[in-house]
C-alpha positions in Angstrom: -79.7 309.3 172.1 -76.0 310.0 173.5 -74.8 307.5 171.4 -76.8 308.7 168.5 -75.4 312.7 168.5 -72.8 311.5 169.3 -72.0 309.6 165.9 -73.9 312.6 164.0 -70.7 314.6 165.4 -68.1 311.8 164.1 -69.5 311.5 160.7 -69.6 315.1 160.2 -66.5 316.3 161.7 -65.0 312.9 159.5 -67.1 315.2 156.3 -65.1 317.9 157.0 -61.9 316.8 156.6 -62.5 314.7 154.0 -63.8 318.2 152.3 -61.4 320.0 153.2 -58.6 317.5 152.4 -60.1 317.3 148.8 -60.1 321.2 147.8 -57.6 322.1 144.7 -54.6 323.6 146.1 -53.7 327.3 145.7 -50.3 327.0 145.6 -49.1 327.3 141.6 -46.6 329.1 140.8 -46.8 331.8 139.5 -44.0 333.5 137.3 -44.0 336.8 135.2 -40.9 336.2 133.1 -38.4 335.6 134.8 -39.2 336.3 138.1 -41.5 334.1 140.8 -44.0 335.6 142.5 -44.2 336.2 145.9 -46.4 337.5 147.8 -44.6 339.2 151.1 -41.5 339.4 149.0 -42.0 340.5 145.5 -40.5 339.1 143.0 -38.1 336.5 142.8 -35.5 335.4 140.2 -35.8 330.9 139.8 -35.2 328.7 138.3 -38.2 327.4 137.9 -39.1 330.3 136.6 -36.2 331.7 134.7 -36.2 328.0 133.0 -39.8 329.2 131.6 -38.8 332.7 130.1 -35.4 331.0 128.8 -38.4 328.4 127.0 -40.5 331.3 125.9 -37.8 333.3 124.6 -36.3 329.8 122.0 -39.8 329.8 121.7 -39.5 333.5 119.4 -36.5 332.0 117.8 -38.7 329.3 116.3 -37.5 326.3 119.0 -40.4 324.5 119.7 -40.1 323.9 123.6 -41.8 324.1 126.7 -40.5 325.2 129.3 -41.0 321.8 131.6 -38.8 320.5 129.0 -35.9 322.5 129.5 -36.6 322.0 133.3 -36.7 318.2 132.7 -33.7 317.5 130.0 -30.2 319.1 130.2 -30.0 317.8 126.6 -33.3 320.1 125.9 -32.0 323.3 128.2 -28.3 323.3 126.0 -30.2 323.8 122.7 -32.4 326.2 124.1 -29.5 328.1 125.5 -27.9 327.4 121.7 -30.6 329.1 119.4 -31.4 332.1 122.5 -28.5 331.6 124.7 -26.9 335.1 122.8 -30.2 337.1 123.4 -29.7 340.0 126.4 -32.4 338.3 128.1 -31.8 335.1 129.0 -27.4 335.7 128.3 -26.9 334.7 131.8 -29.0 332.2 132.4 -27.4 330.2 129.4 -23.5 331.0 130.8 -22.8 327.6 131.8 -24.3 326.2 128.9 -22.8 327.8 125.8 -19.0 327.8 124.6 -17.8 331.2 125.8 -20.0 331.6 129.2 -21.8 333.7 127.7 -20.0 336.6 126.2 -19.0 337.5 122.5 -16.0 338.1 122.2 -13.3 335.7 123.7 -10.0 336.1 124.7 
């Protein structure tokens, strides 16, 4: 009898552990424009959200690009910066990718 109770308890513990491990994670990164929303700290500027925002602005200029493509391929990021890099919303994000550092006037 004690062995049966132990087996049932062990089975219940394993089922609980498997059920907990299979639950979907809610740790998805949330962005608001170029800022990551972090609970308890407010918005934080992160490369992940900046790349998503750059892709969003570049799409407004007619470029077909995703945030994932910008993050994974430096050549795509360079192209997006050439298309939209002088826009005030992303000028600082693209400063390293533009020939004049993002400023219009070169001395």
